[in-house]
C-alpha positions in Angstrom: 0.1 0.1 0.1 1.5 3.3 -1.0 1.5 6.5 0.9 -0.7 9.2 -0.5 0.7 11.9 -2.2 1.5 15.1 -0.4 -0.2 18.1 -1.6 2.0 21.1 -2.4 1.0 24.1 -0.9 -0.2 27.3 -2.9 2.3 30.1 -2.9 0.7 33.0 -1.7 0.6 35.9 -4.3 2.1 39.2 -2.8 -0.4 41.9 -3.2 0.8 45.0 -5.1 0.7 47.9 -2.6 -1.4 50.8 -3.4 1.0 53.4 -3.1 4.6 53.8 -4.8 7.5 54.6 -2.7 9.4 57.7 -4.0 13.2 58.3 -3.9 14.6 58.9 -0.2 16.2 62.4 0.0 20.2 62.1 0.4 19.8 64.0 3.6 17.5 61.7 5.1 19.7 59.8 7.3 23.1 61.4 6.4 26.3 59.7 5.2 27.9 56.8 7.2 31.1 59.0 7.4 29.3 61.9 8.8 30.7 62.5 12.4 28.2 62.4 15.4 27.1 65.7 16.9 29.4 66.8 20.0 28.2 66.4 23.2 27.1 69.6 24.9 28.5 70.8 28.3 27.3 69.4 31.6 24.6 71.8 33.0 25.8 73.4 36.0 23.3 72.8 39.4 21.0 75.5 40.2 19.7 76.2 43.6 16.2 77.0 44.5 17.1 80.3 45.5 18.7 81.0 42.0 15.9 79.3 40.2 13.6 81.8 42.4 15.8 84.7 41.3 15.5 83.6 37.7 11.8 83.5 37.8 11.3 87.0 39.4 13.8 88.5 36.7 11.6 87.1 33.8 10.1 90.1 32.3 7.2 88.0 30.5 5.9 86.9 33.9 4.7 90.5 34.5 3.3 90.9 31.1 1.3 87.6 31.7 -0.5 89.3 34.6 -2.5 91.4 32.3 -4.8 88.3 31.5 -5.8 88.1 35.0 -8.8 90.3 36.2 -8.2 93.4 38.1 -9.2 93.7 41.9 -12.7 94.1 42.4 -14.2 97.3 43.5 -17.0 95.7 45.4 -16.8 93.8 48.7 -13.6 93.7 51.0 -10.4 95.1 49.2 -7.9 92.5 48.2 -4.8 92.6 50.4 -2.5 91.1 47.6 -2.4 92.4 44.0 -2.8 89.7 41.2 0.8 89.7 40.3 1.4 88.0 43.9 -0.8 85.1 43.1 0.9 84.7 39.7 4.3 84.5 41.5 2.8 82.1 44.0 1.4 79.9 41.1 4.9 79.7 39.6 6.8 79.2 42.9 4.6 75.9 43.8 6.9 74.1 41.2 10.1 75.2 43.0 8.9 74.5 46.6 6.6 71.6 46.1 3.3 72.6 47.3 1.0 75.5 48.1 1.7 75.1 51.7 5.3 75.2 51.4 5.1 78.2 49.1 3.1 80.2 51.7 5.5 79.3 54.3 8.6 80.6 52.4 6.7 83.7 51.6 6.2 84.6 55.2 10.0 84.6 55.5 11.5 88.1 54.6 14.5 86.6 52.6 12.1 85.1 50.1 9.4 87.9 49.9 11.9 90.6 49.7 12.9 88.9 46.4 9.4 89.4 45.2 9.1 92.9 46.3 12.3 93.8 44.5 11.2 91.9 41.5 7.7 93.8 41.2 9.5 97.1 41.9 11.9 96.7 39.0 9.7 95.4 36.5 6.1 97.2 37.7 7.3 100.4 39.1 7.5 101.8 42.9 3.4 102.1 42.8 2.9 98.6 42.4 5.6 97.5 44.8 4.1 100.1 47.6 0.8 98.0 47.5 2.6 95.0 48.6 2.4 93.6 52.3 5.0 92.6 54.5 4.5 88.9 53.9 3.1 87.1 50.9 -0.3 85.4 50.6 -1.4 82.6 52.8 -2.5 79.1 51.7 -6.3 80.2 52.3 -6.0 83.3 50.3 -4.3 81.5 47.4 -6.9 78.9 47.3 -9.8 81.6 47.4 -7.9 83.4 44.5 -7.3 80.2 42.6 -10.8 79.0 42.7 -12.8 82.2 42.0 -10.4 84.4 40.2 -7.8 82.2 38.2 -10.0 79.3 37.2 -12.7 81.4 35.3 -10.0 82.9 33.1 -7.7 80.0 32.9 -7.9 79.7 29.0 -6.9 83.6 28.6 -4.0 83.0 31.0 -2.7 80.0 29.2 -3.0 81.7 25.6 -1.5 84.9 26.8 1.4 82.8 28.5 1.9 80.7 25.1 2.2 83.6 23.0 4.7 85.0 25.4 6.8 82.1 25.4 6.8 81.5 21.7 8.2 85.1 21.5 10.8 84.4 24.0 12.1 81.5 22.0 12.3 83.6 18.8 13.9 86.3 20.6 16.7 83.9 21.7 17.3 82.7 18.1 15.2 79.7 18.2 13.0 78.3 15.2 14.5 80.8 12.7 12.8 80.4 9.3 16.0 80.9 7.6 17.8 78.3 9.7 20.0 75.4 8.2 18.3 72.0 8.4 21.5 70.1 7.9 19.9 66.6 7.8 16.6 65.2 9.0 18.7 62.8 11.3 20.9 65.6 13.0 19.1 69.0 12.5 20.1 72.2 14.2 19.0 71.7 18.0 17.2 75.2 18.0 15.1 74.3 15.0 13.7 71.2 16.6 10.4 71.2 18.8 10.3 68.2 21.0 7.3 67.2 23.1 7.3 65.2 26.4 4.4 63.7 28.5 4.8 63.2 32.3 2.6 62.4 35.1 2.1 64.9 37.9 1.3 64.0 41.4 -2.2 65.1 42.4 -2.5 67.1 45.6 -3.9 64.1 47.3 -3.3 60.4 46.7 -6.8 59.5 48.0 -9.2 58.1 45.6 -12.2 58.0 47.5 -14.2 61.0 48.8 -15.8 59.3 51.9 -14.7 56.2 53.7 -16.7 54.4 56.3 -14.8 51.9 58.6 -16.7 48.7 58.8 -16.0 48.1 62.7 -16.3 51.6 64.1 -18.4 53.2 61.7 -16.3 56.1 61.4 -16.8 58.2 58.1 -13.6 60.1 57.0 -13.7 62.6 54.1 -11.0 63.0 51.9 -9.8 65.4 49.1 -9.9 63.9 45.7 -8.8 65.2 42.5 -11.8 64.2 39.9 -9.3 64.3 37.0 -6.5 62.0 38.4 -6.5 58.2 37.5 -4.0 55.3 36.8 -2.0 55.9 33.6 1.2 54.4 32.0 4.6 56.0 31.9 7.6 55.2 29.8 8.5 51.5 30.5 5.1 50.4 31.3 5.1 51.6 34.8 1.3 52.4 36.3 1.2 55.6 38.3 -1.6 57.7 39.7 -1.8 61.1 38.8 -2.6 63.9 35.9 -0.9 63.5 32.7 0.3 66.7 30.9 1.9 67.2 27.4 4.6 69.9 27.1 6.3 71.1 23.8 9.9 72.9 24.0 12.7 74.1 22.4 16.3 74.7 23.3 19.9 75.9 22.1 22.6 73.6 21.4 25.4 73.3 23.7 23.7 75.8 26.0 22.7 74.5 29.4 19.5 75.8 30.9 18.0 77.3 27.6 15.1 75.3 27.3 11.9 77.5 26.6 8.6 75.8 27.0 6.2 76.6 24.2 3.2 75.3 25.6 1.8 72.9 28.0 -1.7 71.1 28.1 -3.3 68.4 30.1 -4.2 64.9 28.7 -7.6 64.0 30.2 -8.0 60.4 29.2 -11.2 59.6 30.9 -14.8 60.8 30.3 -16.1 63.7 32.0 -18.9 61.6 33.5 -16.6 59.6 35.3 -15.9 60.9 38.8 -14.8 58.9 42.0 -17.5 57.3 43.9 -19.0 59.1 46.8 -18.5 56.4 49.7 -16.8 53.2 49.9 -16.2 50.6 52.6 -12.7 50.9 54.2 -11.1 47.4 55.5 -11.6 46.7 59.3 -9.3 48.5 61.4 -6.2 46.9 63.0 -6.9 48.8 66.5 
């Protein structure tokens, strides 16, 4: 009895692509003999006090305050001008939190720098209206929710225009700039973007927690926009994701200019943290 003949497999015919690949430009990847771009110098460290001085010496900071509403003539007079709160907002990224910023602004060594900056860029009349110490955290929270949030879009757009103009004034993104090659373009002609997850003001995910044993009810502050997301490398983190675009000069440390920053909300506006949840039994 002979074995059955083995059937030959049909050769799959390659589909003709619907597009035609054009010629690759010569400067796409450069030549193999092209030298690698030299490494730039190591950026010198900057202390918090030096960063704070650079912040107060930025003239665009005082131009952006025009987008904020002026003090109201109705009700109790405001103790601090809008520029004080805008500086407070920028200083949070240096000191880590609004609580720490308010504590620093209670000390003369930090608040005097603010007064000198306002006097230099806005004149004596604006500086003479400042208090002996900066805003408290309660004053900041009131201004943030009642004054800053309603005009957030205007402040963002005004700041973005100022940042872009600042980059142009430093010689970045020139229209007549030399491209060199697509693989190694001039550094100041490249806009790079980066997304990062910022920690929310509170790591709590439930507004109300009820202990099963004692019945104790605890109220927590919850950021409605925060959720779990993935950073580079697959690490799951809890917070708010932001995307920023920036440009910088070659071989010039600390020359990066952020052109814009926006939040990346990756869940529906209808999704909010649940009001209550049962906590595990206490160990006591």
